[in-house]
C-alpha positions in Angstrom: 0.0 0.0 0.0 1.5 3.4 -1.0 2.5 5.4 2.0 2.9 9.1 2.7 4.9 10.1 5.7 5.1 13.6 6.9 8.4 13.2 8.8 8.3 16.6 10.4 5.0 15.8 12.1 5.1 12.0 12.3 1.9 11.6 10.3 1.5 8.6 8.0 -1.2 8.2 5.4 -1.7 4.9 3.5 -3.8 4.8 0.3 -5.1 1.8 -1.6 -6.9 2.8 -4.7 -9.3 0.1 -6.0 -11.3 2.6 -8.1 -9.1 4.8 -10.3 -10.7 8.1 -11.2 -9.2 11.1 -13.1 -10.2 13.4 -10.3 -8.3 11.5 -7.6 -4.8 12.6 -6.9 -3.4 10.2 -4.2 -0.7 12.8 -3.4 -3.3 15.5 -2.8 -5.5 13.1 -0.8 -2.6 12.3 1.5 -1.7 16.0 1.8 -5.3 16.9 2.7 -5.5 14.1 5.2 -2.2 15.2 6.8 -3.5 18.8 7.0 -6.8 17.7 8.6 -4.9 15.7 11.2 -2.6 18.6 11.9 -5.6 20.9 12.3 -7.0 18.5 14.8 -3.8 18.7 16.8 -2.2 15.4 15.9 1.6 15.1 15.8 1.8 11.4 15.2 -0.9 9.2 13.7 -1.4 6.6 11.0 -4.6 6.4 8.8 -5.3 4.1 5.9 -7.6 5.2 3.1 -9.3 2.8 0.7 -10.9 4.1 -2.5 -13.6 1.7 -3.7 -16.3 1.2 -6.3 -20.0 1.0 -5.4 -20.1 -2.8 -5.3 -17.2 -3.0 -2.8 -18.8 -0.3 -0.6 -22.2 -2.2 -0.7 -20.3 -5.3 0.4 -18.6 -3.4 3.3 -21.9 -1.8 4.3 -23.6 -5.2 4.3 -20.9 -6.9 6.2 -20.3 -4.3 8.9 -23.6 -2.3 9.2 -26.1 -4.8 7.8 -27.2 -2.3 5.2 -27.9 -3.3 1.6 -26.7 -0.1 -0.1 -23.6 1.9 -0.9 -22.6 5.0 1.0 -20.0 7.7 0.5 -17.7 7.0 3.5 -17.2 4.3 6.1 -14.8 4.6 9.0 -13.4 1.8 11.0 -11.7 3.1 14.2 -9.2 1.1 16.2 -11.1 1.6 19.5 -8.7 3.8 21.4 -7.4 7.3 20.7 -4.3 8.3 22.7 -5.3 6.1 25.6 -8.9 7.2 25.6 -11.9 5.1 24.7 -13.3 5.8 21.3 -16.1 8.3 21.5 -14.3 10.4 24.1 -13.7 13.0 21.3 -10.1 13.3 22.2 -8.6 15.0 19.2 -5.1 15.8 20.2 -2.9 12.7 20.2 0.0 14.6 21.7 3.2 12.7 21.3 1.5 9.3 21.1 1.6 7.5 17.7 -1.7 5.7 17.1 -3.2 3.8 14.2 -6.5 5.7 14.1 -8.2 3.3 11.7 -9.3 2.8 8.1 -11.5 5.0 6.0 -13.3 3.6 2.9 -14.4 6.2 0.3 -16.8 5.3 -2.5 -15.6 7.1 -5.6 -18.8 6.8 -7.7 -21.1 7.9 -4.8 -18.8 10.9 -4.0 -18.9 11.9 -7.7 -22.7 11.7 -7.7 -22.9 13.8 -4.5 -20.6 16.4 -5.9 -23.0 16.8 -8.9 -26.0 16.8 -6.5 -24.5 19.5 -4.2 -23.1 21.6 -7.0 -19.4 21.5 -6.2 -16.3 19.8 -7.5 -15.5 16.2 -7.1 -12.3 17.1 -5.3 -14.2 19.2 -2.7 -16.6 16.4 -2.0 -13.7 13.9 -1.7 -12.0 16.1 0.8 -15.3 16.6 2.7 -15.9 12.8 2.9 -12.3 12.3 4.0 -12.7 14.8 6.8 -16.0 13.2 7.7 -14.3 9.8 8.0 -11.4 11.2 10.1 -13.9 12.7 12.5 -15.7 9.3 12.8 -12.4 7.7 13.6 -12.1 10.2 16.5 -15.6 9.2 17.8 -17.8 11.9 16.3 -21.3 10.7 15.5 -24.0 11.8 13.2 -26.9 9.7 14.1 -29.2 12.5 15.2 -30.1 15.7 13.4 -28.2 17.7 16.2 -25.0 15.6 16.1 -25.1 15.5 12.3 -25.4 19.3 12.1 -22.6 19.7 14.7 -20.3 17.3 12.7 -21.0 19.0 9.4 -20.2 22.4 10.9 -17.0 21.1 12.3 -16.1 19.6 8.8 -16.7 23.0 7.2 -14.6 24.8 9.8 -11.7 22.3 9.4 -11.8 22.4 5.6 -11.9 26.1 5.5 -8.6 26.2 7.3 -7.2 23.3 5.3 -8.1 24.9 2.0 -7.0 28.4 2.9 -4.3 29.9 0.6 -1.8 29.9 3.6 -2.1 26.1 3.9 -0.7 25.5 0.5 -3.4 23.2 -0.8 
């Protein structure tokens, strides 16, 4: 699996692309993931990203969530973040190096959502990536209130990540 290591910060992003798409730059995806993690205060972390077609996402959804449909993003956390139980919303990993988990991104669903929401594929991909990272940290979106809170947090993070000063 190709890896990206930000040696200065100790952040490592692994990407496995099972669904090539002209709008996907693995290098940019890794850079955005690194910037999101930095924005959340991480100094050391490892995240793996899997880019999949609809059929694979449906299979993952069926196996792990008992749903018979595809979705844009699934996140599989490792259960502990910097010594805290998942769900504790601990976002700063300090000097601990943790494997945060795996994020599956469904490329065709993300592409359809970008069209539906009226923005670029790359923006939607970044949005889904940020959503997955927040799920790894224990954020939930099961109620309208928690969903709104999570979407607001994603927008705030991506505004900083996409700012001209961030170099994205």
